[in-house]
mmCIF file of the N, C-alpha and C atoms, coordinates in Angstrom:
data_MODEL
# 
_entry.id   MODEL 
# 
loop_
_atom_site.group_PDB 
_atom_site.id 
_atom_site.type_symbol 
_atom_site.label_atom_id 
_atom_site.label_alt_id 
_atom_site.label_comp_id 
_atom_site.label_asym_id 
_atom_site.label_entity_id 
_atom_site.label_seq_id 
_atom_site.pdbx_PDB_ins_code 
_atom_site.Cartn_x 
_atom_site.Cartn_y 
_atom_site.Cartn_z 
_atom_site.occupancy 
_atom_site.B_iso_or_equiv 
_atom_site.pdbx_formal_charge 
_atom_site.auth_seq_id 
_atom_site.auth_comp_id 
_atom_site.auth_asym_id 
_atom_site.auth_atom_id 
_atom_site.pdbx_PDB_model_num 
ATOM 1   N N  . MET A 1 1  ? -8.996  -47.675 -98.860  1.00 0.00 ? 1  MET A N  1 
ATOM 2   C CA . MET A 1 1  ? -8.587  -47.403 -97.493  1.00 0.00 ? 1  MET A CA 1 
ATOM 3   C C  . MET A 1 1  ? -8.017  -48.648 -96.836  1.00 0.00 ? 1  MET A C  1 
ATOM 4   N N  . LEU A 1 2  ? -8.516  -49.813 -97.219  1.00 0.00 ? 2  LEU A N  1 
ATOM 5   C CA . LEU A 1 2  ? -8.017  -51.055 -96.645  1.00 0.00 ? 2  LEU A CA 1 
ATOM 6   C C  . LEU A 1 2  ? -6.544  -51.244 -96.955  1.00 0.00 ? 2  LEU A C  1 
ATOM 7   N N  . VAL A 1 3  ? -6.140  -50.905 -98.174  1.00 0.00 ? 3  VAL A N  1 
ATOM 8   C CA . VAL A 1 3  ? -4.738  -51.036 -98.563  1.00 0.00 ? 3  VAL A CA 1 
ATOM 9   C C  . VAL A 1 3  ? -3.865  -50.125 -97.706  1.00 0.00 ? 3  VAL A C  1 
ATOM 10  N N  . THR A 1 4  ? -4.312  -48.908 -97.469  1.00 0.00 ? 4  THR A N  1 
ATOM 11  C CA . THR A 1 4  ? -3.560  -47.970 -96.641  1.00 0.00 ? 4  THR A CA 1 
ATOM 12  C C  . THR A 1 4  ? -3.428  -48.490 -95.220  1.00 0.00 ? 4  THR A C  1 
ATOM 13  N N  . THR A 1 5  ? -4.521  -49.016 -94.673  1.00 0.00 ? 5  THR A N  1 
ATOM 14  C CA . THR A 1 5  ? -4.492  -49.549 -93.318  1.00 0.00 ? 5  THR A CA 1 
ATOM 15  C C  . THR A 1 5  ? -3.551  -50.734 -93.230  1.00 0.00 ? 5  THR A C  1 
ATOM 16  N N  . LEU A 1 6  ? -3.586  -51.623 -94.227  1.00 0.00 ? 6  LEU A N  1 
ATOM 17  C CA . LEU A 1 6  ? -2.683  -52.767 -94.231  1.00 0.00 ? 6  LEU A CA 1 
ATOM 18  C C  . LEU A 1 6  ? -1.234  -52.322 -94.343  1.00 0.00 ? 6  LEU A C  1 
ATOM 19  N N  . ALA A 1 7  ? -0.976  -51.322 -95.153  1.00 0.00 ? 7  ALA A N  1 
ATOM 20  C CA . ALA A 1 7  ? 0.390   -50.819 -95.300  1.00 0.00 ? 7  ALA A CA 1 
ATOM 21  C C  . ALA A 1 7  ? 0.899   -50.255 -93.978  1.00 0.00 ? 7  ALA A C  1 
ATOM 22  N N  . HIS A 1 8  ? 0.049   -49.510 -93.275  1.00 0.00 ? 8  HIS A N  1 
ATOM 23  C CA . HIS A 1 8  ? 0.461   -48.960 -91.984  1.00 0.00 ? 8  HIS A CA 1 
ATOM 24  C C  . HIS A 1 8  ? 0.659   -50.070 -90.962  1.00 0.00 ? 8  HIS A C  1 
ATOM 25  N N  . ALA A 1 9  ? -0.166  -51.111 -91.014  1.00 0.00 ? 9  ALA A N  1 
ATOM 26  C CA . ALA A 1 9  ? -0.006  -52.240 -90.103  1.00 0.00 ? 9  ALA A CA 1 
ATOM 27  C C  . ALA A 1 9  ? 1.318   -52.940 -90.353  1.00 0.00 ? 9  ALA A C  1 
ATOM 28  N N  . GLN A 1 10 ? 1.698   -53.082 -91.629  1.00 0.00 ? 10 GLN A N  1 
ATOM 29  C CA . GLN A 1 10 ? 2.968   -53.714 -91.959  1.00 0.00 ? 10 GLN A CA 1 
ATOM 30  C C  . GLN A 1 10 ? 4.133   -52.858 -91.474  1.00 0.00 ? 10 GLN A C  1 
ATOM 31  N N  . ASP A 1 11 ? 4.050   -51.529 -91.663  1.00 0.00 ? 11 ASP A N  1 
ATOM 32  C CA . ASP A 1 11 ? 5.100   -50.631 -91.173  1.00 0.00 ? 11 ASP A CA 1 
ATOM 33  C C  . ASP A 1 11 ? 5.200   -50.708 -89.654  1.00 0.00 ? 11 ASP A C  1 
ATOM 34  N N  . PHE A 1 12 ? 4.055   -50.756 -88.993  1.00 0.00 ? 12 PHE A N  1 
ATOM 35  C CA . PHE A 1 12 ? 4.015   -50.844 -87.537  1.00 0.00 ? 12 PHE A CA 1 
ATOM 36  C C  . PHE A 1 12 ? 4.725   -52.111 -87.075  1.00 0.00 ? 12 PHE A C  1 
ATOM 37  N N  . LYS A 1 13 ? 4.367   -53.248 -87.683  1.00 0.00 ? 13 LYS A N  1 
ATOM 38  C CA . LYS A 1 13 ? 4.987   -54.524 -87.311  1.00 0.00 ? 13 LYS A CA 1 
ATOM 39  C C  . LYS A 1 13 ? 6.478   -54.529 -87.630  1.00 0.00 ? 13 LYS A C  1 
ATOM 40  N N  . LYS A 1 14 ? 6.850   -53.939 -88.770  1.00 0.00 ? 14 LYS A N  1 
ATOM 41  C CA . LYS A 1 14 ? 8.261   -53.878 -89.156  1.00 0.00 ? 14 LYS A CA 1 
ATOM 42  C C  . LYS A 1 14 ? 9.043   -53.054 -88.143  1.00 0.00 ? 14 LYS A C  1 
ATOM 43  N N  . ASN A 1 15 ? 8.486   -51.926 -87.730  1.00 0.00 ? 15 ASN A N  1 
ATOM 44  C CA . ASN A 1 15 ? 9.179   -51.065 -86.770  1.00 0.00 ? 15 ASN A CA 1 
ATOM 45  C C  . ASN A 1 15 ? 9.276   -51.707 -85.393  1.00 0.00 ? 15 ASN A C  1 
ATOM 46  N N  . ILE A 1 16 ? 8.253   -52.434 -84.980  1.00 0.00 ? 16 ILE A N  1 
ATOM 47  C CA . ILE A 1 16 ? 8.309   -53.144 -83.694  1.00 0.00 ? 16 ILE A CA 1 
ATOM 48  C C  . ILE A 1 16 ? 9.399   -54.207 -83.737  1.00 0.00 ? 16 ILE A C  1 
ATOM 49  N N  . THR A 1 17 ? 9.437   -54.972 -84.834  1.00 0.00 ? 17 THR A N  1 
ATOM 50  C CA . THR A 1 17 ? 10.450  -56.015 -84.983  1.00 0.00 ? 17 THR A CA 1 
ATOM 51  C C  . THR A 1 17 ? 11.849  -55.406 -84.987  1.00 0.00 ? 17 THR A C  1 
ATOM 52  N N  . THR A 1 18 ? 12.018  -54.311 -85.718  1.00 0.00 ? 18 THR A N  1 
ATOM 53  C CA . THR A 1 18 ? 13.315  -53.627 -85.764  1.00 0.00 ? 18 THR A CA 1 
ATOM 54  C C  . THR A 1 18 ? 13.712  -53.137 -84.377  1.00 0.00 ? 18 THR A C  1 
ATOM 55  N N  . ALA A 1 19 ? 12.765  -52.567 -83.649  1.00 0.00 ? 19 ALA A N  1 
ATOM 56  C CA . ALA A 1 19 ? 13.050  -52.071 -82.300  1.00 0.00 ? 19 ALA A CA 1 
ATOM 57  C C  . ALA A 1 19 ? 13.475  -53.212 -81.378  1.00 0.00 ? 19 ALA A C  1 
ATOM 58  N N  . GLN A 1 20 ? 12.763  -54.331 -81.431  1.00 0.00 ? 20 GLN A N  1 
ATOM 59  C CA . GLN A 1 20 ? 13.105  -55.472 -80.579  1.00 0.00 ? 20 GLN A CA 1 
ATOM 60  C C  . GLN A 1 20 ? 14.476  -56.040 -80.928  1.00 0.00 ? 20 GLN A C  1 
ATOM 61  N N  . THR A 1 21 ? 14.730  -56.203 -82.219  1.00 0.00 ? 21 THR A N  1 
ATOM 62  C CA . THR A 1 21 ? 16.014  -56.740 -82.664  1.00 0.00 ? 21 THR A CA 1 
ATOM 63  C C  . THR A 1 21 ? 17.155  -55.806 -82.270  1.00 0.00 ? 21 THR A C  1 
ATOM 64  N N  . SER A 1 22 ? 16.960  -54.521 -82.490  1.00 0.00 ? 22 SER A N  1 
ATOM 65  C CA . SER A 1 22 ? 17.991  -53.538 -82.145  1.00 0.00 ? 22 SER A CA 1 
ATOM 66  C C  . SER A 1 22 ? 18.239  -53.509 -80.641  1.00 0.00 ? 22 SER A C  1 
ATOM 67  N N  . TYR A 1 23 ? 17.174  -53.549 -79.871  1.00 0.00 ? 23 TYR A N  1 
ATOM 68  C CA . TYR A 1 23 ? 17.313  -53.526 -78.412  1.00 0.00 ? 23 TYR A CA 1 
ATOM 69  C C  . TYR A 1 23 ? 18.064  -54.757 -77.923  1.00 0.00 ? 23 TYR A C  1 
ATOM 70  N N  . ASN A 1 24 ? 17.676  -55.927 -78.443  1.00 0.00 ? 24 ASN A N  1 
ATOM 71  C CA . ASN A 1 24 ? 18.314  -57.174 -78.014  1.00 0.00 ? 24 ASN A CA 1 
ATOM 72  C C  . ASN A 1 24 ? 19.790  -57.239 -78.389  1.00 0.00 ? 24 ASN A C  1 
ATOM 73  N N  . SER A 1 25 ? 20.180  -56.534 -79.444  1.00 0.00 ? 25 SER A N  1 
ATOM 74  C CA . SER A 1 25 ? 21.591  -56.541 -79.846  1.00 0.00 ? 25 SER A CA 1 
ATOM 75  C C  . SER A 1 25 ? 22.356  -55.341 -79.280  1.00 0.00 ? 25 SER A C  1 
ATOM 76  N N  . GLY A 1 26 ? 21.716  -54.577 -78.399  1.00 0.00 ? 26 GLY A N  1 
ATOM 77  C CA . GLY A 1 26 ? 22.389  -53.475 -77.734  1.00 0.00 ? 26 GLY A CA 1 
ATOM 78  C C  . GLY A 1 26 ? 22.458  -52.189 -78.539  1.00 0.00 ? 26 GLY A C  1 
ATOM 79  N N  . LYS A 1 27 ? 21.762  -52.121 -79.648  1.00 0.00 ? 27 LYS A N  1 
ATOM 80  C CA . LYS A 1 27 ? 21.755  -50.910 -80.480  1.00 0.00 ? 27 LYS A CA 1 
ATOM 81  C C  . LYS A 1 27 ? 20.582  -50.027 -80.046  1.00 0.00 ? 27 LYS A C  1 
ATOM 82  N N  . LEU A 1 28 ? 20.772  -49.364 -78.934  1.00 0.00 ? 28 LEU A N  1 
ATOM 83  C CA . LEU A 1 28 ? 19.673  -48.614 -78.326  1.00 0.00 ? 28 LEU A CA 1 
ATOM 84  C C  . LEU A 1 28 ? 19.236  -47.417 -79.162  1.00 0.00 ? 28 LEU A C  1 
ATOM 85  N N  . GLN A 1 29 ? 20.156  -46.781 -79.855  1.00 0.00 ? 29 GLN A N  1 
ATOM 86  C CA . GLN A 1 29 ? 19.784  -45.644 -80.694  1.00 0.00 ? 29 GLN A CA 1 
ATOM 87  C C  . GLN A 1 29 ? 18.899  -46.103 -81.854  1.00 0.00 ? 29 GLN A C  1 
ATOM 88  N N  . ASP A 1 30 ? 19.223  -47.257 -82.451  1.00 0.00 ? 30 ASP A N  1 
ATOM 89  C CA . ASP A 1 30 ? 18.390  -47.799 -83.530  1.00 0.00 ? 30 ASP A CA 1 
ATOM 90  C C  . ASP A 1 30 ? 17.013  -48.210 -83.002  1.00 0.00 ? 30 ASP A C  1 
ATOM 91  N N  . ALA A 1 31 ? 16.988  -48.794 -81.793  1.00 0.00 ? 31 ALA A N  1 
ATOM 92  C CA . ALA A 1 31 ? 15.711  -49.178 -81.182  1.00 0.00 ? 31 ALA A CA 1 
ATOM 93  C C  . ALA A 1 31 ? 14.857  -47.939 -80.925  1.00 0.00 ? 31 ALA A C  1 
ATOM 94  N N  . HIS A 1 32 ? 15.481  -46.897 -80.427  1.00 0.00 ? 32 HIS A N  1 
ATOM 95  C CA . HIS A 1 32 ? 14.773  -45.644 -80.158  1.00 0.00 ? 32 HIS A CA 1 
ATOM 96  C C  . HIS A 1 32 ? 14.185  -45.065 -81.439  1.00 0.00 ? 32 HIS A C  1 
ATOM 97  N N  . PHE A 1 33 ? 14.973  -45.034 -82.512  1.00 0.00 ? 33 PHE A N  1 
ATOM 98  C CA . PHE A 1 33 ? 14.497  -44.499 -83.781  1.00 0.00 ? 33 PHE A CA 1 
ATOM 99  C C  . PHE A 1 33 ? 13.321  -45.324 -84.313  1.00 0.00 ? 33 PHE A C  1 
ATOM 100 N N  . ALA A 1 34 ? 13.410  -46.655 -84.235  1.00 0.00 ? 34 ALA A N  1 
ATOM 101 C CA . ALA A 1 34 ? 12.323  -47.515 -84.715  1.00 0.00 ? 34 ALA A CA 1 
ATOM 102 C C  . ALA A 1 34 ? 11.044  -47.272 -83.919  1.00 0.00 ? 34 ALA A C  1 
ATOM 103 N N  . LEU A 1 35 ? 11.177  -47.074 -82.611  1.00 0.00 ? 35 LEU A N  1 
ATOM 104 C CA . LEU A 1 35 ? 10.000  -46.783 -81.787  1.00 0.00 ? 35 LEU A CA 1 
ATOM 105 C C  . LEU A 1 35 ? 9.399   -45.423 -82.137  1.00 0.00 ? 35 LEU A C  1 
ATOM 106 N N  . LEU A 1 36 ? 10.245  -44.442 -82.409  1.00 0.00 ? 36 LEU A N  1 
ATOM 107 C CA . LEU A 1 36 ? 9.731   -43.130 -82.824  1.00 0.00 ? 36 LEU A CA 1 
ATOM 108 C C  . LEU A 1 36 ? 8.988   -43.227 -84.150  1.00 0.00 ? 36 LEU A C  1 
ATOM 109 N N  . GLN A 1 37 ? 9.526   -44.006 -85.089  1.00 0.00 ? 37 GLN A N  1 
ATOM 110 C CA . GLN A 1 37 ? 8.857   -44.208 -86.373  1.00 0.00 ? 37 GLN A CA 1 
ATOM 111 C C  . GLN A 1 37 ? 7.503   -44.884 -86.169  1.00 0.00 ? 37 GLN A C  1 
ATOM 112 N N  . MET A 1 38 ? 7.463   -45.877 -85.279  1.00 0.00 ? 38 MET A N  1 
ATOM 113 C CA . MET A 1 38 ? 6.221   -46.582 -84.993  1.00 0.00 ? 38 MET A CA 1 
ATOM 114 C C  . MET A 1 38 ? 5.179   -45.626 -84.418  1.00 0.00 ? 38 MET A C  1 
ATOM 115 N N  . MET A 1 39 ? 5.608   -44.760 -83.487  1.00 0.00 ? 39 MET A N  1 
ATOM 116 C CA . MET A 1 39 ? 4.684   -43.800 -82.883  1.00 0.00 ? 39 MET A CA 1 
ATOM 117 C C  . MET A 1 39 ? 4.172   -42.801 -83.914  1.00 0.00 ? 39 MET A C  1 
ATOM 118 N N  . GLN A 1 40 ? 5.023   -42.373 -84.827  1.00 0.00 ? 40 GLN A N  1 
ATOM 119 C CA . GLN A 1 40 ? 4.592   -41.440 -85.867  1.00 0.00 ? 40 GLN A CA 1 
ATOM 120 C C  . GLN A 1 40 ? 3.592   -42.113 -86.799  1.00 0.00 ? 40 GLN A C  1 
ATOM 121 N N  . ASP A 1 41 ? 3.853   -43.368 -87.183  1.00 0.00 ? 41 ASP A N  1 
ATOM 122 C CA . ASP A 1 41 ? 2.903   -44.106 -88.022  1.00 0.00 ? 41 ASP A CA 1 
ATOM 123 C C  . ASP A 1 41 ? 1.559   -44.255 -87.317  1.00 0.00 ? 41 ASP A C  1 
ATOM 124 N N  . LEU A 1 42 ? 1.617   -44.521 -86.018  1.00 0.00 ? 42 LEU A N  1 
ATOM 125 C CA . LEU A 1 42 ? 0.392   -44.662 -85.236  1.00 0.00 ? 42 LEU A CA 1 
ATOM 126 C C  . LEU A 1 42 ? -0.369  -43.338 -85.171  1.00 0.00 ? 42 LEU A C  1 
ATOM 127 N N  . ASP A 1 43 ? 0.339   -42.233 -84.975  1.00 0.00 ? 43 ASP A N  1 
ATOM 128 C CA . ASP A 1 43 ? -0.295  -40.905 -84.967  1.00 0.00 ? 43 ASP A CA 1 
ATOM 129 C C  . ASP A 1 43 ? -1.015  -40.625 -86.282  1.00 0.00 ? 43 ASP A C  1 
ATOM 130 N N  . ILE A 1 44 ? -0.362  -40.942 -87.394  1.00 0.00 ? 44 ILE A N  1 
ATOM 131 C CA . ILE A 1 44 ? -0.945  -40.688 -88.711  1.00 0.00 ? 44 ILE A CA 1 
ATOM 132 C C  . ILE A 1 44 ? -2.179  -41.552 -88.929  1.00 0.00 ? 44 ILE A C  1 
ATOM 133 N N  . THR A 1 45 ? -2.096  -42.824 -88.556  1.00 0.00 ? 45 THR A N  1 
ATOM 134 C CA . THR A 1 45 ? -3.239  -43.724 -88.718  1.00 0.00 ? 45 THR A CA 1 
ATOM 135 C C  . THR A 1 45 ? -4.428  -43.246 -87.888  1.00 0.00 ? 45 THR A C  1 
ATOM 136 N N  . ILE A 1 46 ? -4.178  -42.863 -86.646  1.00 0.00 ? 46 ILE A N  1 
ATOM 137 C CA . ILE A 1 46 ? -5.256  -42.360 -85.790  1.00 0.00 ? 46 ILE A CA 1 
ATOM 138 C C  . ILE A 1 46 ? -5.831  -41.067 -86.366  1.00 0.00 ? 46 ILE A C  1 
ATOM 139 N N  . GLY A 1 47 ? -4.979  -40.187 -86.855  1.00 0.00 ? 47 GLY A N  1 
ATOM 140 C CA . GLY A 1 47 ? -5.445  -38.936 -87.459  1.00 0.00 ? 47 GLY A CA 1 
ATOM 141 C C  . GLY A 1 47 ? -6.369  -39.174 -88.633  1.00 0.00 ? 47 GLY A C  1 
ATOM 142 N N  . LYS A 1 48 ? -6.036  -40.137 -89.472  1.00 0.00 ? 48 LYS A N  1 
ATOM 143 C CA . LYS A 1 48 ? -6.887  -40.456 -90.622  1.00 0.00 ? 48 LYS A CA 1 
ATOM 144 C C  . LYS A 1 48 ? -8.231  -41.015 -90.171  1.00 0.00 ? 48 LYS A C  1 
ATOM 145 N N  . GLU A 1 49 ? -8.219  -41.825 -89.124  1.00 0.00 ? 49 GLU A N  1 
ATOM 146 C CA . GLU A 1 49 ? -9.470  -42.369 -88.603  1.00 0.00 ? 49 GLU A CA 1 
ATOM 147 C C  . GLU A 1 49 ? -10.337 -41.260 -88.000  1.00 0.00 ? 49 GLU A C  1 
ATOM 148 N N  . VAL A 1 50 ? -9.729  -40.310 -87.313  1.00 0.00 ? 50 VAL A N  1 
ATOM 149 C CA . VAL A 1 50 ? -10.473 -39.188 -86.732  1.00 0.00 ? 50 VAL A CA 1 
ATOM 150 C C  . VAL A 1 50 ? -11.105 -38.343 -87.834  1.00 0.00 ? 50 VAL A C  1 
ATOM 151 N N  . LEU A 1 51 ? -10.367 -38.084 -88.918  1.00 0.00 ? 51 LEU A N  1 
ATOM 152 C CA . LEU A 1 51 ? -10.921 -37.292 -90.024  1.00 0.00 ? 51 LEU A CA 1 
ATOM 153 C C  . LEU A 1 51 ? -12.163 -37.946 -90.615  1.00 0.00 ? 51 LEU A C  1 
ATOM 154 N N  . LYS A 1 52 ? -12.206 -39.274 -90.631  1.00 0.00 ? 52 LYS A N  1 
ATOM 155 C CA . LYS A 1 52 ? -13.378 -39.973 -91.170  1.00 0.00 ? 52 LYS A CA 1 
ATOM 156 C C  . LYS A 1 52 ? -14.613 -39.767 -90.298  1.00 0.00 ? 52 LYS A C  1 
ATOM 157 N N  . LEU A 1 53 ? -14.407 -39.428 -89.027  1.00 0.00 ? 53 LEU A N  1 
ATOM 158 C CA . LEU A 1 53 ? -15.532 -39.227 -88.111  1.00 0.00 ? 53 LEU A CA 1 
ATOM 159 C C  . LEU A 1 53 ? -16.200 -37.864 -88.276  1.00 0.00 ? 53 LEU A C  1 
ATOM 160 N N  . PHE A 1 54 ? -15.487 -36.905 -88.849  1.00 0.00 ? 54 PHE A N  1 
ATOM 161 C CA . PHE A 1 54 ? -16.053 -35.570 -89.024  1.00 0.00 ? 54 PHE A CA 1 
ATOM 162 C C  . PHE A 1 54 ? -17.142 -35.578 -90.085  1.00 0.00 ? 54 PHE A C  1 
ATOM 163 N N  . PRO A 1 55 ? -18.156 -34.742 -89.914  1.00 0.00 ? 55 PRO A N  1 
ATOM 164 C CA . PRO A 1 55 ? -19.216 -34.654 -90.922  1.00 0.00 ? 55 PRO A CA 1 
ATOM 165 C C  . PRO A 1 55 ? -18.704 -33.992 -92.206  1.00 0.00 ? 55 PRO A C  1 
ATOM 166 N N  . ALA A 1 56 ? -19.402 -34.241 -93.303  1.00 0.00 ? 56 ALA A N  1 
ATOM 167 C CA . ALA A 1 56 ? -19.024 -33.659 -94.598  1.00 0.00 ? 56 ALA A CA 1 
ATOM 168 C C  . ALA A 1 56 ? -19.274 -32.157 -94.627  1.00 0.00 ? 56 ALA A C  1 
ATOM 169 N N  . SER A 1 57 ? -20.161 -31.682 -93.750  1.00 0.00 ? 57 SER A N  1 
ATOM 170 C CA . SER A 1 57 ? -20.403 -30.238 -93.679  1.00 0.00 ? 57 SER A CA 1 
ATOM 171 C C  . SER A 1 57 ? -20.796 -29.862 -92.253  1.00 0.00 ? 57 SER A C  1 
ATOM 172 N N  . MET A 1 58 ? -20.501 -28.620 -91.929  1.00 0.00 ? 58 MET A N  1 
ATOM 173 C CA . MET A 1 58 ? -20.900 -28.047 -90.640  1.00 0.00 ? 58 MET A CA 1 
ATOM 174 C C  . MET A 1 58 ? -21.531 -26.700 -90.940  1.00 0.00 ? 58 MET A C  1 
ATOM 175 N N  . ASP A 1 59 ? -22.814 -26.610 -90.665  1.00 0.00 ? 59 ASP A N  1 
ATOM 176 C CA . ASP A 1 59 ? -23.580 -25.410 -90.981  1.00 0.00 ? 59 ASP A CA 1 
ATOM 177 C C  . ASP A 1 59 ? -23.440 -25.129 -92.473  1.00 0.00 ? 59 ASP A C  1 
ATOM 178 N N  . SER A 1 60 ? -22.843 -24.041 -92.864  1.00 0.00 ? 60 SER A N  1 
ATOM 179 C CA . SER A 1 60 ? -22.722 -23.728 -94.294  1.00 0.00 ? 60 SER A CA 1 
ATOM 180 C C  . SER A 1 60 ? -21.336 -24.068 -94.848  1.00 0.00 ? 60 SER A C  1 
ATOM 181 N N  . LEU A 1 61 ? -20.465 -24.622 -94.016  1.00 0.00 ? 61 LEU A N  1 
ATOM 182 C CA . LEU A 1 61 ? -19.101 -24.950 -94.447  1.00 0.00 ? 61 LEU A CA 1 
ATOM 183 C C  . LEU A 1 61 ? -19.020 -26.394 -94.931  1.00 0.00 ? 61 LEU A C  1 
ATOM 184 N N  . GLN A 1 62 ? -18.442 -26.590 -96.104  1.00 0.00 ? 62 GLN A N  1 
ATOM 185 C CA . GLN A 1 62 ? -18.267 -27.921 -96.675  1.00 0.00 ? 62 GLN A CA 1 
ATOM 186 C C  . GLN A 1 62 ? -16.822 -28.379 -96.473  1.00 0.00 ? 62 GLN A C  1 
ATOM 187 N N  . ALA A 1 63 ? -16.653 -29.659 -96.224  1.00 0.00 ? 63 ALA A N  1 
ATOM 188 C CA . ALA A 1 63 ? -15.307 -30.229 -96.115  1.00 0.00 ? 63 ALA A CA 1 
ATOM 189 C C  . ALA A 1 63 ? -14.669 -30.302 -97.492  1.00 0.00 ? 63 ALA A C  1 
ATOM 190 N N  . VAL A 1 64 ? -13.376 -30.089 -97.548  1.00 0.00 ? 64 VAL A N  1 
ATOM 191 C CA . VAL A 1 64 ? -12.619 -30.216 -98.795  1.00 0.00 ? 64 VAL A CA 1 
ATOM 192 C C  . VAL A 1 64 ? -11.649 -31.378 -98.579  1.00 0.00 ? 64 VAL A C  1 
ATOM 193 N N  . ALA A 1 65 ? -12.119 -32.584 -98.888  1.00 0.00 ? 65 ALA A N  1 
ATOM 194 C CA . ALA A 1 65 ? -11.376 -33.802 -98.573  1.00 0.00 ? 65 ALA A CA 1 
ATOM 195 C C  . ALA A 1 65 ? -10.008 -33.857 -99.234  1.00 0.00 ? 65 ALA A C  1 
ATOM 196 N N  . LYS A 1 66 ? -9.884  -33.326 -100.440 1.00 0.00 ? 66 LYS A N  1 
ATOM 197 C CA . LYS A 1 66 ? -8.595  -33.419 -101.128 1.00 0.00 ? 66 LYS A CA 1 
ATOM 198 C C  . LYS A 1 66 ? -7.524  -32.541 -100.475 1.00 0.00 ? 66 LYS A C  1 
ATOM 199 N N  . GLU A 1 67 ? -7.930  -31.617 -99.620  1.00 0.00 ? 67 GLU A N  1 
ATOM 200 C CA . GLU A 1 67 ? -6.966  -30.746 -98.941  1.00 0.00 ? 67 GLU A CA 1 
ATOM 201 C C  . GLU A 1 67 ? -6.670  -31.192 -97.511  1.00 0.00 ? 67 GLU A C  1 
ATOM 202 N N  . GLU A 1 68 ? -7.244  -32.313 -97.085  1.00 0.00 ? 68 GLU A N  1 
ATOM 203 C CA . GLU A 1 68 ? -6.988  -32.808 -95.737  1.00 0.00 ? 68 GLU A CA 1 
ATOM 204 C C  . GLU A 1 68 ? -5.602  -33.434 -95.678  1.00 0.00 ? 68 GLU A C  1 
ATOM 205 N N  . THR A 1 69 ? -4.863  -33.096 -94.655  1.00 0.00 ? 69 THR A N  1 
ATOM 206 C CA . THR A 1 69 ? -3.546  -33.693 -94.454  1.00 0.00 ? 69 THR A CA 1 
ATOM 207 C C  . THR A 1 69 ? -3.433  -34.172 -93.017  1.00 0.00 ? 69 THR A C  1 
ATOM 208 N N  . VAL A 1 70 ? -2.648  -35.198 -92.835  1.00 0.00 ? 70 VAL A N  1 
ATOM 209 C CA . VAL A 1 70 ? -2.423  -35.759 -91.511  1.00 0.00 ? 70 VAL A CA 1 
ATOM 210 C C  . VAL A 1 70 ? -0.921  -35.911 -91.339  1.00 0.00 ? 70 VAL A C  1 
ATOM 211 N N  . SER A 1 71 ? -0.418  -35.526 -90.180  1.00 0.00 ? 71 SER A N  1 
ATOM 212 C CA . SER A 1 71 ? 1.002   -35.727 -89.901  1.00 0.00 ? 71 SER A CA 1 
ATOM 213 C C  . SER A 1 71 ? 1.162   -36.177 -88.457  1.00 0.00 ? 71 SER A C  1 
ATOM 214 N N  . GLY A 1 72 ? 2.226   -36.883 -88.207  1.00 0.00 ? 72 GLY A N  1 
ATOM 215 C CA . GLY A 1 72 ? 2.514   -37.342 -86.856  1.00 0.00 ? 72 GLY A CA 1 
ATOM 216 C C  . GLY A 1 72 ? 3.538   -36.431 -86.213  1.00 0.00 ? 72 GLY A C  1 
ATOM 217 N N  . SER A 1 73 ? 3.361   -36.169 -84.942  1.00 0.00 ? 73 SER A N  1 
ATOM 218 C CA . SER A 1 73 ? 4.304   -35.273 -84.265  1.00 0.00 ? 73 SER A CA 1 
ATOM 219 C C  . SER A 1 73 ? 4.561   -35.720 -82.835  1.00 0.00 ? 73 SER A C  1 
ATOM 220 N N  . SER A 1 74 ? 4.779   -37.000 -82.640  1.00 0.00 ? 74 SER A N  1 
ATOM 221 C CA . SER A 1 74 ? 5.080   -37.499 -81.298  1.00 0.00 ? 74 SER A CA 1 
ATOM 222 C C  . SER A 1 74 ? 6.423   -36.961 -80.840  1.00 0.00 ? 74 SER A C  1 
ATOM 223 N N  . GLN A 1 75 ? 6.469   -36.442 -79.648  1.00 0.00 ? 75 GLN A N  1 
ATOM 224 C CA . GLN A 1 75 ? 7.708   -35.920 -79.086  1.00 0.00 ? 75 GLN A CA 1 
ATOM 225 C C  . GLN A 1 75 ? 7.869   -36.454 -77.669  1.00 0.00 ? 75 GLN A C  1 
ATOM 226 N N  . PHE A 1 76 ? 9.082   -36.784 -77.329  1.00 0.00 ? 76 PHE A N  1 
ATOM 227 C CA . PHE A 1 76 ? 9.370   -37.291 -75.995  1.00 0.00 ? 76 PHE A CA 1 
ATOM 228 C C  . PHE A 1 76 ? 10.496  -36.476 -75.387  1.00 0.00 ? 76 PHE A C  1 
ATOM 229 N N  . THR A 1 77 ? 10.403  -36.219 -74.100  1.00 0.00 ? 77 THR A N  1 
ATOM 230 C CA . THR A 1 77 ? 11.449  -35.497 -73.392  1.00 0.00 ? 77 THR A CA 1 
ATOM 231 C C  . THR A 1 77 ? 11.934  -36.369 -72.246  1.00 0.00 ? 77 THR A C  1 
ATOM 232 N N  . GLY A 1 78 ? 13.218  -36.394 -72.058  1.00 0.00 ? 78 GLY A N  1 
ATOM 233 C CA . GLY A 1 78 ? 13.756  -37.134 -70.926  1.00 0.00 ? 78 GLY A CA 1 
ATOM 234 C C  . GLY A 1 78 ? 14.527  -38.253 -71.369  1.00 0.00 ? 78 GLY A C  1 
# 
């Protein structure tokens, strides 16, 4: 799990750097895309952390860890 967290941290930092560089050079569409990618990576990382908080079973239902999926769906309007 540490490797996954480090990989997401690197993607997060890469996307922030790309967004800043793009913004400073006037490439607003590229900056916007990099920020959206960063938000999606953040959503996925948070989702994985939330799944770890759930119990392995609830009443008679058992968790099926291999079928757990996490996806990011950040949307902005305006």
